[in-house]
C-alpha positions as CSV (number, residue, x, y, z in Angstrom):
1,X,115.2,121.9,128.5
2,X,115.6,124.6,125.9
3,X,115.5,128.2,127.0
4,X,112.4,130.3,126.4
5,X,112.4,134.0,125.5
6,X,109.6,136.6,125.4
7,X,109.4,138.7,122.3
8,X,106.6,141.2,121.8
9,X,103.8,139.2,123.2
10,X,105.0,135.7,122.5
11,X,107.0,133.1,124.4
12,X,109.4,131.5,121.9
13,X,112.4,129.1,121.9
14,X,115.5,131.2,122.7
15,X,117.1,130.0,119.5
16,X,114.2,131.4,117.5
17,X,113.9,134.8,119.3
18,X,114.3,137.7,116.9
19,X,113.3,141.3,116.2
20,X,112.7,143.1,113.0
21,X,115.8,144.5,111.2
22,X,114.4,148.0,111.5
23,X,113.8,147.9,115.2
24,X,115.3,151.1,116.5
25,X,117.2,149.3,119.2
26,X,119.2,147.6,116.4
27,X,119.4,150.7,114.2
28,X,120.1,153.4,116.7
29,X,120.5,151.8,120.2
30,X,117.2,153.6,120.8
31,X,116.2,151.7,123.9
32,X,116.8,150.8,127.5
33,X,117.2,147.7,129.6
34,X,117.2,146.2,133.1
35,X,118.8,143.2,134.7
36,X,117.2,141.7,137.8
37,X,118.9,139.1,140.0
38,X,117.0,135.9,140.8
39,X,118.3,134.4,144.0
40,X,117.0,131.1,145.4
41,X,113.8,131.3,143.3
42,X,112.8,134.9,144.0
43,X,113.6,138.2,142.3
44,X,115.8,140.7,144.3
45,X,115.0,144.4,144.3
46,X,112.4,143.9,141.6
47,X,110.4,147.1,142.3
48,X,113.4,149.4,142.4
49,X,114.6,147.9,139.0
50,X,111.1,148.6,137.5
51,X,111.2,152.1,138.9
52,X,114.5,152.7,137.2
53,X,113.2,151.2,134.0
54,X,110.3,153.7,134.2
55,X,112.7,156.5,134.7
56,X,114.9,155.5,131.7
57,X,111.9,155.2,129.5
58,X,110.8,158.6,130.6
59,X,114.1,160.2,129.9
60,X,114.1,158.8,126.3
61,X,110.4,159.5,125.9
62,X,109.6,155.9,125.1
63,X,106.1,154.7,125.9
64,X,105.6,151.9,128.4
65,X,105.3,148.6,126.6
66,X,102.6,147.4,129.0
67,X,101.3,148.0,132.5
68,X,103.5,147.2,135.4
69,X,101.2,144.3,136.6
70,X,101.3,142.8,133.1
71,X,105.1,143.2,133.0
72,X,105.6,141.5,136.4
73,X,103.3,138.7,135.2
74,X,105.5,138.1,132.1
75,X,108.6,138.1,134.3
76,X,107.3,135.4,136.5
77,X,106.0,133.3,133.7
78,X,109.4,133.5,132.0
79,X,111.1,132.4,135.2
80,X,108.7,129.5,135.5
81,X,109.1,128.4,132.0
82,X,112.9,128.5,132.3
83,X,112.9,126.9,135.8
84,X,115.3,129.6,137.1
85,X,116.3,129.3,140.8
86,X,119.5,131.4,140.7
87,X,120.0,133.5,137.7
88,X,119.2,136.7,135.8
89,X,116.2,138.1,134.0
90,X,117.0,140.6,131.2
91,X,114.4,143.0,129.8
92,X,114.9,145.4,126.9
93,X,112.4,148.0,125.7
94,X,113.1,149.9,122.4
95,X,111.1,152.6,120.6
96,X,110.0,149.9,118.2
97,X,110.0,149.2,114.5
98,X,110.0,152.1,111.9
99,X,111.5,153.2,108.7
100,X,115.1,154.2,109.4
101,X,115.1,157.9,110.2
102,X,116.6,159.8,113.1
103,X,113.5,161.6,114.4
104,X,111.0,159.8,116.6
105,X,108.5,157.8,114.5
106,X,104.9,158.8,114.9
107,X,103.3,155.4,115.0
108,X,105.9,152.9,116.2
109,X,104.9,150.7,119.1
110,X,107.5,150.0,121.8
111,X,109.1,146.6,121.6
112,X,109.7,144.4,124.6
113,X,112.2,141.5,124.7
114,X,112.9,139.5,127.8
115,X,115.2,136.6,128.5
116,X,116.3,134.6,131.6
117,X,119.3,132.5,132.3
118,X,121.0,130.6,135.2
119,X,124.2,131.8,136.8
120,X,126.7,130.1,139.0
121,X,128.0,131.9,142.1
122,X,131.8,132.2,142.4
123,X,133.7,130.0,144.8
124,X,134.7,131.4,148.2
125,X,138.4,131.2,147.2
126,X,137.7,133.4,144.2
127,X,136.1,136.1,146.4
128,X,138.9,135.9,148.9
129,X,141.5,136.5,146.2
130,X,139.5,139.3,144.6
131,X,139.8,140.6,141.1
132,X,142.0,142.9,139.1
133,X,140.8,146.1,137.5
134,X,142.5,148.4,135.0
135,X,141.9,152.1,134.6
136,X,140.8,153.6,131.3
137,X,139.6,157.0,130.1
138,X,135.9,157.6,130.4
139,X,134.7,158.3,126.8
140,X,130.9,157.9,127.3
141,X,128.2,160.4,126.7
142,X,127.0,162.8,129.5
143,X,123.8,160.8,130.4
144,X,125.2,157.7,132.0
145,X,122.3,157.8,134.5
146,X,120.1,156.4,131.8
147,X,120.3,152.6,131.4
148,X,120.4,152.7,127.7
149,X,121.5,149.8,125.4
150,X,124.1,152.2,123.8
151,X,127.0,150.4,125.4
152,X,129.8,150.5,122.9
153,X,132.3,152.4,125.1
154,X,131.6,149.9,127.9
155,X,132.1,147.0,125.5
156,X,135.5,148.4,124.4
157,X,136.5,149.0,128.0
158,X,135.5,145.5,129.0
159,X,137.4,144.0,126.1
160,X,140.5,146.1,127.0
161,X,140.2,144.7,130.6
162,X,140.0,141.1,129.3
163,X,143.0,141.6,127.1
164,X,145.0,142.9,130.1
165,X,144.0,139.9,132.2
166,X,141.7,141.9,134.3
167,X,138.1,141.4,135.4
168,X,136.9,145.0,135.0
169,X,137.9,148.5,133.8
170,X,137.4,151.5,136.0
171,X,136.6,154.6,133.9
172,X,138.4,157.8,134.8
173,X,137.1,161.3,134.0
174,X,139.1,164.3,132.9
175,X,139.6,165.4,136.6
176,X,141.4,162.0,137.3
177,X,138.4,160.7,139.3
178,X,136.9,157.2,138.9
179,X,133.4,157.3,137.7
180,X,132.4,153.6,137.6
181,X,133.3,150.3,136.0
182,X,132.1,149.3,132.5
183,X,129.3,147.2,134.1
184,X,129.7,147.9,137.9
185,X,129.8,150.6,140.5
186,X,133.2,151.4,142.1
187,X,133.9,151.6,145.9
188,X,136.9,152.1,148.1
189,X,137.6,152.0,151.8
190,X,140.1,154.6,153.0
191,X,143.0,153.9,155.4
192,X,140.8,155.6,158.0
193,X,138.0,153.0,157.4
194,X,135.6,155.3,155.6
195,X,133.6,153.7,152.8
196,X,133.5,155.9,149.6
197,X,131.5,155.6,146.4
198,X,130.8,158.3,143.8
199,X,127.6,160.3,144.3
200,X,124.8,159.5,141.9
201,X,124.5,162.1,139.1
202,X,124.6,162.0,135.3
203,X,128.1,160.7,135.4
204,X,127.2,157.2,136.7
205,X,124.4,154.7,136.6
206,X,122.7,154.7,140.0
207,X,123.0,151.0,140.6
208,X,120.1,149.3,142.4
209,X,122.6,147.0,144.2
210,X,124.6,150.2,145.0
211,X,121.5,151.7,146.7
212,X,120.9,148.5,148.6
213,X,124.5,148.4,149.8
214,X,124.3,152.0,151.0
215,X,121.3,151.1,153.2
216,X,123.1,148.0,154.4
217,X,126.2,150.0,155.2
218,X,124.1,152.3,157.4
219,X,122.5,149.3,159.1
220,X,125.9,147.9,159.8
221,X,127.1,151.1,161.3
222,X,129.8,151.8,158.7
223,X,131.0,155.3,158.1
224,X,130.4,156.2,154.4
225,X,130.2,159.1,152.1
226,X,129.2,159.6,148.5
227,X,131.9,161.6,146.8
228,X,134.3,161.5,143.9
229,X,137.7,159.8,144.5
230,X,140.8,159.9,142.3
231,X,142.4,156.9,140.7
232,X,145.5,157.6,142.9
233,X,143.4,157.6,146.0
234,X,141.9,154.3,145.0
235,X,145.3,152.8,144.5
236,X,146.2,153.9,148.1
237,X,143.0,152.6,149.6
238,X,142.8,149.9,152.3
239,X,140.1,148.1,150.3
240,X,138.2,148.3,147.0
241,X,135.3,146.5,145.5
242,X,132.8,146.5,142.7
243,X,129.0,146.0,142.9
244,X,126.2,145.2,140.5
245,X,123.2,142.8,140.2
246,X,125.6,140.2,138.9
247,X,128.8,141.0,140.9
248,X,126.9,141.5,144.2
249,X,130.0,142.7,146.1
250,X,133.3,141.5,144.5
251,X,136.6,142.6,146.2
252,X,139.2,144.3,144.0
253,X,142.7,143.4,145.0
254,X,144.7,145.1,142.2
255,X,144.2,148.3,140.3
256,X,146.6,148.5,137.3
257,X,149.9,147.6,138.9
258,X,149.0,148.6,142.4
259,X,148.1,145.9,144.9
260,X,145.3,147.0,147.2
261,X,145.8,146.4,151.0
262,X,147.4,143.0,151.5
263,X,146.3,141.6,148.2
264,X,143.3,139.8,149.7
265,X,139.6,140.7,150.2
266,X,139.1,143.1,153.1
267,X,136.8,142.9,156.0
268,X,134.5,145.7,155.0
269,X,133.9,144.3,151.5
270,X,133.4,140.7,152.8
271,X,131.1,141.9,155.5
272,X,128.9,143.8,153.0
273,X,128.9,140.8,150.6
274,X,127.5,138.6,153.5
275,X,125.0,141.3,154.4
276,X,123.9,141.6,150.8
277,X,123.4,137.9,150.4
278,X,121.4,137.8,153.6
279,X,119.3,140.7,152.2
280,X,118.9,138.8,148.8
281,X,117.6,135.8,150.7
282,X,115.3,137.8,152.9
283,X,114.1,141.4,152.9
284,X,115.1,142.0,149.2
285,X,113.0,139.2,147.8
286,X,109.7,139.5,146.0
287,X,107.7,136.4,145.3
């Protein structure tokens, strides 16, 4: 079965999906996006993702492309047409098509594109072995809290990680503190067993999975705090892991040349991964 995309009011074959050359998302990266996990046939944290989409649109002063009930209807129809059981739904809203000029156009209509795809979950052995991350300088703009499509620094960082044989790159600010990964939030567990992740401000994207994990950590009785941590503190940590709608909770067992813990996934990260998958199969679902 060929994949189906949604483009500005029409369901079209994925191979034929296209936007106008003067769409401001293409010309200026003038748009935002969201990625929602689909797990065992249902969307996970759908409403928080849509809340964040609303916030991103508001911060860039882009109008809503449609009402929320209509948007949710399109999401479900796209999943149905693509027969997605476990996968991702991607939505992108731009300011629309207009003559290329930097100021906001007066009459452009916001453009909405949506795609869906299947994903395969990693094998248990891959999770147990964890992944490597490298550290890079954070060169992004000062509004990382907006989920904008302007991702060139993230692309360059992810490519640098791949060329270094790593899964992810952790971005480090001028104070030597880890902000986040190029597409994930960053976490460590100290030698005292305290779970640490950077507080949500304009320096990071407040991940929806991150927020769910904080709630789950509280339910599991884990000690945690939201604060900055240095790259050196991370390298000395007992555990480290990354989180996102696609990574769930993925243990990090090496940062640059430093092996974390015993070089295998730790109990806190594995426990949170199990808790998150239970959440995705239960309380986090929307039909």
